[in-house]
C-alpha positions in Angstrom: 0.0 0.0 0.0 2.8 2.4 0.9 4.5 1.7 -2.4 1.3 2.4 -4.3 0.9 5.7 -2.5 4.5 6.7 -3.4 4.2 5.7 -7.0 0.9 7.6 -7.3 2.3 10.7 -5.8 5.3 10.6 -8.1 3.0 10.3 -11.1 1.0 13.3 -10.0 4.0 15.4 -9.2 5.7 14.6 -12.5 2.4 15.3 -14.3 2.7 18.9 -13.0 5.8 19.4 -15.1 4.6 18.1 -18.4 1.5 20.3 -18.8 3.5 23.4 -17.8 5.8 22.7 -20.7 3.0 22.0 -23.1 1.2 25.3 -22.3 4.1 27.4 -23.6 2.9 29.2 -26.7 4.8 28.2 -29.9 7.2 30.7 -31.3 6.2 32.1 -34.7 9.2 31.7 -37.0 7.4 32.8 -40.2 9.0 35.9 -41.8 6.7 38.3 -43.7 7.7 39.0 -47.4 5.6 42.1 -47.6 8.0 45.1 -47.7 5.2 47.4 -46.3 5.1 45.5 -43.1 7.6 46.7 -40.5 9.7 43.9 -39.2 10.2 43.8 -35.4 13.6 43.2 -33.9 14.5 39.5 -33.9 14.3 37.7 -30.5 17.6 37.8 -28.7 19.7 34.8 -29.3 20.1 32.5 -26.3 23.7 32.2 -25.2 24.9 28.6 -25.6 25.4 26.6 -22.4 29.1 26.5 -21.7 30.8 23.7 -19.8 31.7 26.2 -17.1 28.1 27.2 -16.6 27.0 23.6 -16.6 29.5 22.7 -13.9 28.5 25.7 -11.7 24.7 25.4 -11.8 23.0 23.8 -8.7 21.1 21.1 -10.5 22.5 18.6 -13.0 19.5 19.1 -15.4 19.3 22.8 -14.9 15.9 24.5 -15.5 14.5 21.6 -17.5 14.2 23.8 -20.6 12.3 26.5 -18.5 9.8 24.0 -17.0 11.3 24.4 -13.5 10.8 28.1 -13.6 7.3 27.9 -15.0 6.1 25.5 -12.3 7.8 27.6 -9.6 5.9 30.7 -10.9 2.7 28.6 -10.4 3.6 27.9 -6.8 5.3 24.4 -7.2 8.8 23.4 -6.3 10.2 20.0 -7.2 13.6 18.6 -6.4 15.4 15.2 -6.7 18.6 13.8 -5.4 20.6 10.6 -5.4 23.2 9.7 -2.7 25.5 6.7 -2.9 27.5 5.3 0.0 30.7 3.3 -0.4 31.5 2.0 3.1 34.4 0.1 4.6 33.1 -1.1 8.0 33.5 -3.9 10.6 31.0 -6.8 10.4 28.2 -7.5 12.7 29.3 -9.0 16.1 30.7 -11.5 16.9 32.6 -11.2 13.6 33.4 -7.5 14.3 37.1 -8.0 13.9 36.6 -8.7 10.2 35.8 -5.9 7.7 33.7 -5.7 4.6 32.9 -3.4 1.8 29.2 -2.3 1.7 27.4 -0.3 -0.9 24.0 1.4 -0.6 22.1 4.4 -1.9 19.0 6.6 -1.5 16.9 8.5 -4.0 14.9 11.5 -2.6 12.0 13.2 -4.4 10.7 16.4 -2.7 7.8 18.6 -3.8 6.1 21.6 -2.3 3.2 23.8 -3.4 2.0 27.3 -2.5 -1.8 26.9 -3.0 -2.3 30.7 -2.6 -0.6 31.2 -6.0 -3.1 28.9 -7.6 -6.2 30.5 -6.0 -6.5 33.6 -3.8 -8.9 31.7 -1.5 -6.1 29.4 -0.5 -3.7 32.2 0.5 -1.4 31.2 3.3 -1.9 27.4 2.7 1.0 25.3 1.4 1.8 21.6 1.1 5.0 19.5 1.2 5.9 15.9 0.4 9.0 13.7 0.5 9.3 10.3 -1.2 12.3 8.2 -0.3 13.7 5.0 -2.0 16.6 3.2 -0.3 18.5 0.2 -1.5 21.6 -1.8 -0.7 23.6 -2.5 2.5 24.4 -0.5 5.6 26.4 -1.4 8.7 24.0 -2.8 11.3 25.5 -3.5 14.8 28.9 -3.3 13.1 31.6 -4.5 15.6 29.0 -4.3 18.4 28.2 -0.6 17.9 24.8 0.5 19.2 24.1 3.8 17.5 23.8 3.5 13.7 26.8 4.9 11.8 24.8 5.6 8.6 21.6 7.5 9.2 20.5 8.0 5.6 20.1 4.3 4.9 18.0 3.7 8.1 14.8 5.1 6.7 12.3 4.4 5.2 13.7 0.9 6.2 17.1 -0.3 7.2 17.4 -3.3 4.9 16.7 -4.2 1.3 15.0 -2.0 -1.3 12.1 0.0 0.1 10.1 3.1 -1.0 7.8 5.2 1.2 6.2 8.6 1.5 8.0 9.8 4.6 6.6 13.3 4.6 3.2 14.6 3.5 1.7 17.6 5.3 -0.3 20.8 5.0 0.8 24.2 6.4 -1.5 27.1 7.2 -0.3 30.6 8.2 -2.3 32.0 11.1 -1.5 35.6 10.9 2.0 36.9 10.1 3.9 34.9 12.7 2.2 31.6 13.5 2.1 28.5 11.3 0.0 25.3 11.9 1.1 22.1 10.2 -0.7 18.7 10.1 0.0 15.4 8.4 3.0 13.0 8.2 6.4 14.3 9.1 9.9 13.0 8.5 11.6 13.9 11.8 15.1 13.5 10.4 14.1 16.2 7.9 12.6 18.3 10.6 15.7 18.2 12.8 17.5 21.0 10.9 20.3 22.8 12.7 23.1 24.9 11.1 25.8 22.3 11.8 24.0 19.1 12.6 21.0 17.3 11.1 21.0 17.0 7.3 19.4 13.5 7.2 22.9 12.0 6.8 22.9 13.3 3.2 24.8 16.6 3.5 26.6 16.7 6.9 27.4 14.1 9.5 26.4 10.4 9.0 26.3 9.0 12.5 22.8 9.2 14.0 24.3 10.9 17.1 24.6 14.1 15.0 21.6 13.6 12.7 18.8 12.8 15.1 19.8 12.3 18.8 19.1 8.7 20.0 17.9 10.2 23.3 14.6 10.5 21.5 14.4 6.8 20.7 11.4 6.0 22.9 9.3 9.2 22.3 9.9 10.2 18.7 9.8 7.7 15.7 11.6 8.8 12.5 8.3 9.2 10.7 5.2 10.4 12.6 1.6 11.5 12.0 0.6 14.5 14.0 0.3 18.3 14.3 2.7 21.2 15.1 2.2 24.8 15.7 5.0 27.4 15.8 5.4 31.1 16.4 8.1 32.7 14.3 10.6 35.4 14.9 12.3 36.8 11.8 11.1 33.8 9.9 12.6 31.2 12.3 10.7 29.1 14.9 10.6 30.7 18.4 8.1 28.6 20.4 6.9 25.2 18.9 4.4 22.7 20.3 3.4 19.4 18.8 1.3 16.2 19.3 2.3 13.1 17.4 2.3 9.3 17.6 4.9 7.7 19.8 5.6 4.6 17.7 5.0 3.2 14.2 2.7 0.4 15.5 -0.2 2.2 13.9 -2.0 5.5 14.0 -1.7 6.5 17.7 -2.1 2.8 18.7 0.7 2.9 21.3 0.9 6.2 22.9 1.0 9.9 22.0 3.9 12.3 22.4 3.7 15.9 23.5 6.6 18.1 22.1 7.7 21.5 23.2 10.6 23.7 22.2 11.8 27.3 22.8 14.6 28.7 20.6 16.3 32.0 21.4 18.4 33.6 18.7 21.5 35.3 20.3 24.2 37.1 18.4 27.8 36.9 19.7 30.7 38.7 18.0 28.3 40.0 15.3 27.6 36.3 14.4 24.3 34.5 14.8 23.6 31.7 17.3 20.6 29.7 18.5 20.0 28.4 22.0 17.1 25.9 22.5 15.4 24.0 25.2 13.4 21.0 24.1 11.2 18.5 25.9 9.1 15.4 24.9 6.6 13.4 27.0 5.1 10.1 25.7 2.3 7.8 27.0 4.0 4.8 25.3 4.0 1.3 26.7 7.4 -0.3 26.2 10.4 -2.0 27.7 14.1 -1.0 27.5 14.7 -4.0 25.1 12.2 -2.8 22.5 14.1 -2.2 19.2 14.2 1.1 17.4 16.3 2.4 14.5 17.9 4.9 16.9 19.8 2.2 18.8 20.2 -1.4 17.9 20.6 -3.9 20.8 21.7 -7.4 20.0 19.2 -9.7 21.7 20.7 -12.8 23.3 19.4 -16.3 22.6 17.5 -16.3 25.8 15.8 -12.9 26.2 14.8 -11.8 29.7 11.1 -11.1 30.2 10.7 -7.5 31.2 7.7 -5.7 32.7 6.2 -3.1 30.4 6.6 0.4 31.6 4.3 3.3 30.7 5.4 6.8 29.9 8.7 8.2 28.8 10.2 11.7 28.7 13.3 13.6 27.5 14.7 17.1 28.2 17.7 18.6 26.3 19.5 21.8 25.5 20.9 22.5 22.0 23.4 25.2 21.1 24.9 26.4 17.9 27.0 29.6 17.6 28.8 30.9 14.5 32.4 32.0 15.1 32.8 33.4 11.6 29.9 34.7 9.6 29.6 36.2 6.1 26.3 38.3 6.0 26.5 38.6 2.2 26.3 34.8 1.6 24.7 34.0 5.0 27.3 31.3 5.6 30.2 30.5 8.0 31.4 28.0 10.6 31.0 27.7 14.3 30.5 25.5 17.4 27.6 23.3 18.3 26.6 21.2 21.3 23.8 19.3 22.9 23.1 17.7 26.3 20.0 15.9 27.4 18.6 13.2 29.7 15.6 10.8 29.7 13.7 8.7 32.3 16.1 5.8 31.6 13.3 3.2 31.6 11.8 2.3 29.2 14.3 4.5 27.3 17.4 2.8 26.0 19.5 6.0 26.5 19.5 7.9 29.8 22.2 10.6 29.1 23.3 11.9 25.8 25.6 14.7 24.6 27.6 15.9 21.6 29.9 18.8 20.9 31.8 19.8 17.8 32.6 22.3 15.0 31.3 22.6 11.5 30.0 24.8 8.7 31.2 26.2 5.5 34.8 25.5 4.5 37.2 28.2 5.8 39.3 27.6 2.6 38.8 30.9 0.6 38.5 29.1 -2.8 36.2 26.4 -1.5 33.1 28.3 -0.5 30.7 25.6 -1.7 32.3 22.9 0.6 31.3 22.1 4.1 32.9 20.2 7.0 32.3 18.9 10.5 34.0 17.2 13.4 32.3 16.1 16.6 32.4 13.9 19.7 29.3 12.2 21.2 28.5 10.4 24.4 25.7 7.9 24.5 24.8 6.8 28.1 23.2 3.4 28.1 20.2 3.0 30.4 21.1 1.4 33.7 17.9 -0.7 33.5 19.2 -2.2 30.3 22.7 -2.8 31.7 21.3 -4.5 34.8 18.8 -6.6 32.7 21.5 -8.0 30.4 24.3 -8.2 32.9 24.0 -12.0 33.5 24.3 -12.5 29.7 26.3 -9.7 28.2 28.0 -6.8 30.0 27.3 -3.3 28.7 28.8 0.1 29.1 28.3 3.7 27.8 29.1 4.3 24.1 31.2 7.2 22.8 32.6 8.1 19.4 34.1 10.7 17.1 33.2 11.6 13.5 34.8 14.0 11.0 33.9 14.7 7.4 34.7 17.0 4.5 32.1 17.5 1.8 33.8 18.5 -1.4 31.8 20.3 -4.1 33.1 18.7 -7.4 30.5 20.8 -9.3 27.5 22.8 -8.2 25.3 19.7 -8.4 27.7 17.0 -7.4 29.4 16.6 -4.0 31.7 13.9 -2.6 32.2 13.6 1.2 34.9 11.7 2.9 33.8 10.5 6.3 35.7 8.8 9.2 34.3 7.5 12.5 35.9 6.0 15.6 33.5 4.4 18.1 34.0 2.6 21.4 31.1 0.1 21.4 28.7 -0.4 24.3 29.6 -4.0 24.9 32.4 -4.4 27.5 35.6 -5.9 26.0 34.9 -4.6 22.4 37.8 -2.6 21.0 37.5 0.8 19.3 35.9 0.4 15.8 36.9 2.5 12.8 34.6 3.3 9.9 35.5 4.9 6.5 33.0 5.9 3.8 32.6 8.0 0.7 29.3 9.6 0.0 28.5 10.9 -3.5 25.4 13.0 -3.9 23.9 14.3 -7.1 21.2 16.9 -7.2 19.0 16.7 -10.3 
């Protein structure tokens, strides 16, 4: 059913492009032979596309012969990208000392529409959709690591070939500074920070920097729900939300209340954001329930745990530019996060990360970006005590660094390295290397 929805949506969205091109009036190339008829100036000749222009433009296919501009004038925006991952990683425990080459990829199709441009009665209403197709392999529990090292290939599913509509929602402006949104949300996409987030496609790849595993028990990667935000200078100030706590079914296992306050604070004439975020869920779960945020290897004999109701998280998030170019609205700076949860049924009780990232400081490489960060993933004491007779666990920590090189305006290649101390006692530090190649169409 999900695949049918995705294919139908793609057909409708692509159908928007074709009529727009067909409605372009044909150019009259007939030249009058009557000398009494004054000939108008010939249309200006279109400059041929040079190799340099083709390499610099942001999309491989450019303006689609003008179709992209025409549909944008009608309120529609469409975008597509393809990311490939070439990974050299340890194998799943207990064979973690061996390494293997893994290949996987993801195709993203995004569309948005401003319905007010189509009809004045719909002013202030817009829609957005995101269809994802993933395929290939990704490291799962590699070398005994708990937090996934490749976030992009974890949704819409973590194995095999899978397509799904991960985002499909409507937005309505309530006045000038309040927006109401309802529908299906891709929470990886929603977690957008200047130096972290990025869905594993543009910045860091480890989930610790893409979507904090602290939220494992209260916030699934894809949710149905509603959000309302007040804005300051076009950015969220106070945000509240209500969405489902699991993917078991539409609100079949709990609802999550979400709240966040973000204060923009400038330092050294450079922008920064300081946020406090909390979630509270009525979910029924145990600390051994699996999520994509944190993978726990279940032993042959799994302990029977009592189900616990309710889970919560509180965290503080900071990002502060150290250098800022107001002309291009780009720069680099520091980021950090610290949070805690109820520790049961949550898998993670304490979490934190810190690092540096942003636009490349190399003067001739303004289209590149980079990042380096350390994370600490505190494993729930309840989980440690539960599995202690079978396997001994400890807190997990790691480091990741990447450099995203803009080969052209539409093609980027990122080199990524990670070092992780796994959460199983006795496991040695694991190293991960990967190349990510992303093309924007």
